[in-house]
PAROVO-105174 format. One record per residue (C-alpha): residue number from 0; residue in three letters; x, y, z. Coordinates in steps of 0.2 Angstrom, whole numbers, plus 5000, padded with zeros to 4 digits. Layout:
i aa X Y Z
NUM ala X Y Z
...
//
This chain:
i aa X Y Z
0 met 4503 4945 5482
1 thr 4514 4931 5494
2 phe 4516 4926 5509
3 asn 4531 4939 5512
4 glu 4519 4954 5510
5 phe 4512 4950 5525
6 gly 4526 4956 5539
7 leu 4527 4939 5545
8 asp 4538 4931 5556
9 ala 4553 4925 5546
10 arg 4550 4909 5556
11 leu 4535 4907 5552
12 leu 4539 4911 5533
13 gln 4552 4897 5533
14 ala 4539 4884 5538
15 val 4530 4891 5525
16 glu 4541 4888 5511
17 ala 4546 4872 5518
18 leu 4528 4868 5515
19 gly 4526 4874 5499
20 tyr 4514 4886 5500
21 val 4516 4899 5484
22 thr 4503 4910 5484
23 pro 4488 4914 5499
24 thr 4472 4910 5494
25 pro 4458 4922 5493
26 ile 4451 4918 5510
27 gln 4472 4922 5517
28 ala 4472 4935 5508
29 gln 4456 4944 5516
30 ala 4459 4936 5534
31 val 4477 4939 5537
32 pro 4478 4957 5538
33 pro 4464 4960 5549
34 ala 4468 4946 5560
35 leu 4488 4952 5560
36 leu 4481 4970 5567
37 gly 4470 4958 5582
38 arg 4453 4960 5574
39 asp 4440 4950 5576
40 val 4434 4939 5561
41 ile 4421 4931 5555
42 ala 4421 4922 5538
43 ala 4411 4909 5526
44 ala 4425 4901 5518
45 met 4421 4885 5507
46 thr 4429 4868 5511
47 gly 4445 4867 5503
48 ser 4449 4887 5505
49 gly 4465 4885 5513
50 lys 4456 4894 5529
51 thr 4467 4883 5543
52 ala 4483 4896 5536
53 ala 4471 4910 5538
54 phe 4468 4911 5557
55 leu 4483 4900 5562
56 leu 4499 4911 5552
57 pro 4491 4929 5559
58 ile 4487 4919 5577
59 leu 4506 4914 5577
60 his 4513 4927 5571
61 arg 4505 4939 5585
62 ile 4511 4924 5601
63 leu 4529 4925 5592
64 gln 4528 4944 5595
65 ala 4523 4944 5612
66 pro 4527 4928 5619
67 lys 4523 4923 5638
68 leu 4520 4905 5647
69 gly 4506 4898 5645
70 thr 4491 4891 5634
71 arg 4489 4904 5621
72 leu 4480 4897 5606
73 leu 4463 4888 5608
74 val 4454 4880 5592
75 leu 4438 4872 5593
76 thr 4432 4860 5579
77 pro 4418 4848 5578
78 thr 4425 4832 5573
79 arg 4440 4820 5580
80 glu 4448 4820 5562
81 leu 4448 4839 5558
82 cys 4454 4840 5577
83 val 4469 4829 5571
84 gln 4472 4840 5556
85 ile 4473 4857 5563
86 his 4485 4850 5575
87 glu 4497 4843 5560
88 ala 4494 4861 5553
89 cys 4501 4871 5566
90 thr 4514 4857 5570
91 ala 4520 4860 5554
92 leu 4519 4881 5554
93 gly 4527 4880 5572
94 ala 4541 4871 5569
95 his 4556 4883 5567
96 ala 4548 4893 5583
97 gly 4548 4883 5597
98 ile 4526 4882 5595
99 ser 4520 4867 5603
100 cys 4502 4861 5601
101 ala 4494 4848 5607
102 pro 4477 4839 5602
103 ile 4463 4835 5614
104 tyr 4448 4824 5608
105 gly 4437 4807 5611
106 gly 4437 4790 5608
107 val 4457 4791 5617
108 gly 4466 4791 5635
109 met 4463 4807 5643
110 leu 4482 4805 5655
111 pro 4492 4812 5639
112 gln 4479 4826 5635
113 glu 4479 4831 5658
114 ala 4499 4834 5654
115 ala 4497 4844 5642
116 ile 4486 4856 5649
117 gln 4496 4854 5664
118 arg 4512 4857 5653
119 gly 4503 4873 5644
120 val 4507 4871 5627
121 thr 4505 4885 5617
122 val 4490 4879 5605
123 leu 4476 4868 5611
124 val 4466 4858 5597
125 ala 4449 4855 5605
126 thr 4432 4843 5603
127 pro 4421 4853 5617
128 gly 4413 4837 5622
129 arg 4431 4831 5628
130 leu 4438 4848 5632
131 leu 4424 4851 5645
132 asp 4429 4833 5651
133 his 4446 4839 5658
134 leu 4438 4860 5661
135 ser 4428 4848 5677
136 arg 4446 4845 5683
137 pro 4456 4851 5695
138 tyr 4467 4855 5680
139 gly 4457 4862 5668
140 his 4463 4880 5668
141 leu 4460 4890 5653
142 asp 4465 4908 5661
143 arg 4481 4912 5649
144 ile 4470 4911 5633
145 asp 4474 4928 5620
146 phe 4465 4918 5606
147 leu 4450 4908 5602
148 val 4446 4901 5584
149 val 4428 4892 5582
150 asp 4431 4881 5565
151 glu 4416 4873 5556
152 ala 4404 4882 5565
153 asp 4389 4877 5556
154 arg 4394 4861 5557
155 met 4396 4860 5577
156 leu 4376 4865 5573
157 asp 4371 4851 5566
158 met 4379 4837 5578
159 gly 4372 4847 5595
160 phe 4389 4855 5602
161 leu 4384 4871 5603
162 pro 4378 4871 5621
163 asp 4395 4862 5625
164 val 4405 4879 5614
165 arg 4393 4889 5626
166 arg 4401 4881 5641
167 val 4418 4880 5636
168 leu 4415 4900 5630
169 ala 4411 4906 5649
170 arg 4426 4898 5655
171 leu 4440 4907 5643
172 pro 4446 4925 5646
173 lys 4434 4939 5641
174 lys 4447 4949 5632
175 arg 4453 4942 5618
176 gln 4452 4938 5598
177 thr 4442 4930 5591
178 met 4440 4921 5574
179 phe 4425 4912 5568
180 phe 4424 4900 5551
181 ser 4408 4892 5545
182 ala 4403 4887 5528
183 thr 4387 4892 5529
184 leu 4378 4905 5543
185 pro 4360 4899 5548
186 pro 4354 4909 5559
187 glu 4359 4899 5577
188 val 4378 4901 5572
189 arg 4375 4918 5567
190 thr 4368 4923 5584
191 leu 4383 4914 5592
192 ser 4394 4926 5582
193 lys 4386 4942 5586
194 glu 4390 4934 5607
195 ile 4408 4931 5603
196 leu 4415 4943 5594
197 thr 4417 4964 5596
198 asp 4416 4973 5581
199 ala 4420 4959 5568
200 val 4430 4961 5551
201 ala 4414 4952 5540
202 ile 4423 4941 5523
203 asn 4409 4933 5513
204 val 4397 4932 5524
205 glu 4384 4935 5511
206 arg 4392 4920 5500
207 lys 4381 4906 5496
208 ala 4388 4890 5498
209 leu 4395 4883 5481
210 pro 4405 4869 5474
211 ala 4423 4872 5470
212 thr 4427 4878 5452
213 gly 4436 4863 5450
214 ile 4425 4850 5455
215 ala 4418 4840 5440
216 gln 4398 4836 5445
217 ala 4390 4822 5437
218 ala 4378 4808 5442
219 tyr 4373 4789 5438
220 ala 4353 4785 5438
221 val 4354 4767 5446
222 his 4341 4757 5455
223 gly 4348 4754 5473
224 gly 4351 4739 5473
225 ala 4361 4739 5460
226 lys 4373 4751 5465
227 asn 4387 4739 5473
228 ala 4390 4735 5456
229 leu 4389 4750 5446
230 leu 4402 4754 5460
231 leu 4413 4739 5456
232 ala 4410 4743 5437
233 leu 4417 4761 5440
234 leu 4430 4755 5450
235 lys 4437 4742 5441
236 gly 4435 4750 5421
237 asn 4448 4763 5430
238 glu 4433 4778 5429
239 val 4437 4781 5448
240 gly 4457 4782 5456
241 ser 4459 4787 5475
242 val 4441 4788 5479
243 ile 4430 4792 5496
244 val 4413 4782 5495
245 phe 4400 4792 5506
246 thr 4385 4781 5513
247 arg 4371 4788 5525
248 thr 4371 4778 5538
249 lys 4385 4767 5545
250 ala 4380 4750 5544
251 arg 4377 4753 5525
252 cys 4394 4760 5527
253 asn 4400 4746 5534
254 arg 4391 4732 5522
255 leu 4399 4742 5507
256 ala 4417 4741 5515
257 asp 4414 4722 5517
258 phe 4406 4719 5498
259 leu 4422 4726 5491
260 glu 4434 4717 5499
261 gly 4425 4702 5495
262 gln 4426 4707 5476
263 gly 4446 4709 5481
264 ile 4444 4731 5482
265 pro 4458 4734 5497
266 asn 4446 4747 5506
267 val 4447 4756 5523
268 arg 4430 4763 5532
269 ile 4429 4777 5544
270 his 4411 4781 5556
271 gly 4406 4783 5573
272 asn 4406 4767 5578
273 arg 4425 4764 5575
274 thr 4437 4766 5588
275 gln 4449 4783 5586
276 gly 4462 4769 5583
277 gln 4453 4761 5570
278 arg 4448 4779 5562
279 ser 4466 4788 5563
280 ser 4474 4770 5553
281 ala 4463 4771 5543
282 met 4464 4790 5536
283 ala 4484 4785 5537
284 asp 4484 4771 5525
285 phe 4469 4781 5514
286 lys 4483 4796 5516
287 ala 4499 4786 5510
288 ala 4490 4777 5495
289 lys 4490 4761 5502
290 val 4471 4758 5498
291 arg 4462 4768 5484
292 val 4445 4768 5492
293 leu 4438 4773 5509
294 cys 4422 4769 5514
295 ala 4416 4786 5527
296 thr 4399 4791 5533
297 asp 4399 4812 5535
298 val 4411 4811 5550
299 val 4423 4815 5536
300 ala 4414 4826 5526
301 arg 4422 4841 5533
302 gly 4440 4852 5534
303 ile 4448 4835 5531
304 asp 4464 4838 5516
305 ile 4469 4822 5507
306 glu 4481 4826 5493
307 ala 4477 4822 5475
308 leu 4462 4815 5480
309 asn 4453 4810 5462
310 his 4434 4806 5466
311 val 4421 4808 5479
312 val 4407 4797 5478
313 asn 4391 4799 5487
314 tyr 4384 4781 5485
315 asp 4368 4789 5495
316 val 4362 4805 5490
317 pro 4364 4816 5505
318 his 4350 4821 5512
319 val 4352 4840 5515
320 pro 4362 4853 5499
321 gly 4376 4858 5512
322 asp 4381 4841 5514
323 tyr 4383 4838 5497
324 ile 4394 4852 5496
325 his 4403 4847 5508
326 arg 4405 4830 5503
327 val 4413 4834 5487
328 gly 4421 4848 5494
329 arg 4434 4832 5500
330 thr 4441 4832 5481
331 ala 4448 4849 5471
332 arg 4458 4857 5485
333 ala 4467 4872 5487
334 glu 4463 4875 5467
335 ala 4467 4857 5463
336 val 4452 4849 5452
337 gly 4444 4832 5455
338 glu 4427 4823 5450
339 ala 4409 4821 5459
340 leu 4397 4805 5457
341 thr 4382 4803 5463
342 phe 4372 4783 5464
343 val 4353 4791 5461
344 ser 4339 4779 5464
345 pro 4321 4781 5458
346 glu 4318 4786 5477
347 glu 4333 4800 5478
348 glu 4327 4810 5463
349 ala 4317 4820 5473
350 glu 4335 4824 5485
351 phe 4345 4827 5472
352 lys 4333 4839 5464
353 met 4335 4850 5478
354 ile 4353 4850 5476
355 glu 4352 4856 5458
356 lys 4341 4871 5466
357 ala 4352 4874 5479
358 ile 4369 4876 5468
359 gly 4359 4884 5453
360 ser 4363 4872 5440
361 lys 4361 4855 5431
362 ile 4371 4840 5435
363 glu 4378 4828 5421
364 arg 4367 4813 5419
365 arg 4378 4799 5414
366 ala 4375 4781 5410
367 leu 4383 4764 5410
368 pro 4371 4754 5397
369 glu 4370 4737 5410
370 phe 4363 4750 5423
371 glu 4351 4760 5415
372 leu 4335 4761 5425
373 thr 4325 4753 5411
374 his 4335 4738 5416
375 lys 4333 4727 5431
376 pro 4351 4722 5438
377 lys 4356 4705 5435
378 arg 4356 4702 5454
379 pro 4354 4711 5469
380 ala 4373 4719 5472
381 glu 4370 4721 5492
382 pro 4358 4703 5498
383 arg 4346 4707 5512
384 lys 4353 4700 5527
385 leu 4341 4695 5541
386 asp 4342 4707 5556
387 glu 4355 4698 5569
388 arg 4342 4700 5584
389 ala 4328 4689 5574
390 leu 4343 4678 5566
391 ala 4348 4674 5586
392 gln 4332 4673 5589
393 gln 4326 4658 5577
394 lys 4343 4647 5582
395 ala 4338 4649 5599
396 ala 4319 4643 5595
397 lys 4326 4629 5588
398 ala 4338 4626 5602
399 gly 4321 4623 5610
400 lys 4323 4638 5622
401 lys 4311 4651 5626
402 lys 4321 4666 5632
403 ser 4326 4678 5618
404 pro 4345 4679 5619
405 glu 4353 4691 5628
406 val 4358 4709 5619
407 thr 4371 4720 5623
408 thr 4375 4737 5620
409 trp 4391 4742 5618
410 gly 4395 4761 5625
411 arg 4409 4774 5617
412 ser 4421 4778 5628
413 asp 4420 4794 5626
414 gly 4400 4795 5631
415 gly 4397 4801 5615
416 arg 4407 4817 5615
417 gly 4422 4821 5600
418 arg 4416 4812 5587
//
């Protein structure tokens, strides 16, 4: 099958050819035909399956066949990074057709976004929280929307965005075509889909979420204090190429990035406490291969598409199997191949076994002799640091001060919305 067989507008086919798309992926082959007919669609699509084009191509085609002024398509997505990526895909696919598109997310100024909304760009790609900020203003009207896509719906649930999604839906026209994509379909997501879809075509809704077939998976049993040293050994031994290293918390992400920098391994970091400018710059540098290592939390575990990503490393075992599947899905995208490595400390064995049970197979165990659990690490790879507040109090006491130093908590510019 080829993209020509869909009967898409010639301008879209021109963009498809320019992007190097040759054969539709399975989700594209299944979703595009009913969407072109105007049907609502609900699809369970694994990460890296090509679902962005699966919803953009048919909707852009329908927009081009019946052009009119105003914003026609709204895409809701949970994270800033995915918002930017979908915007880039929309811009590329609409490049020859005069399709205008704008991203709406937190952490950046509202004025350019306000201008795009007032101008009536064809497509808005938005995180729910920031979009609601705009909808609360006098110019915030989306009464010409004909098409809605809710992407990564289960992640919306994980991040607590479902109430915001419902508030956005209440501001949209009831008569519209809606497409609903989710990697998994927990009960809350199924309930939402029933609320917003009409006589929908269901694709893979009973599919069990599994890593892509092109991902080779392996695990290293290692003491928690030796994880930094193990990662360094793999990097210096060229066992690992371009890699995203996932940590469980923002603090651990920072400590790991600082450790690698101190060892002469250039890297960038992305997590929820980084400004949007820092996050965008880090992603751009990593995609351009200016650095080899991206240290990250799960904020980049969904949807982010990086060509030729060799490896994913789970520095920390994720708490739930679904997060493992999304993390490792950053590699082996679009039927490519890649490798996912997981560092498993004795304290994380139970969670790792839950992952193996969820995916229905045992994951290969590997070992480097110097990091086997029968040996203790020569030195802690991640030295413990005194709590900053305790350190400040100690300094104050030495100086003869009785009061503890003032501690300031810095707030987020977007009120915690649009992570």
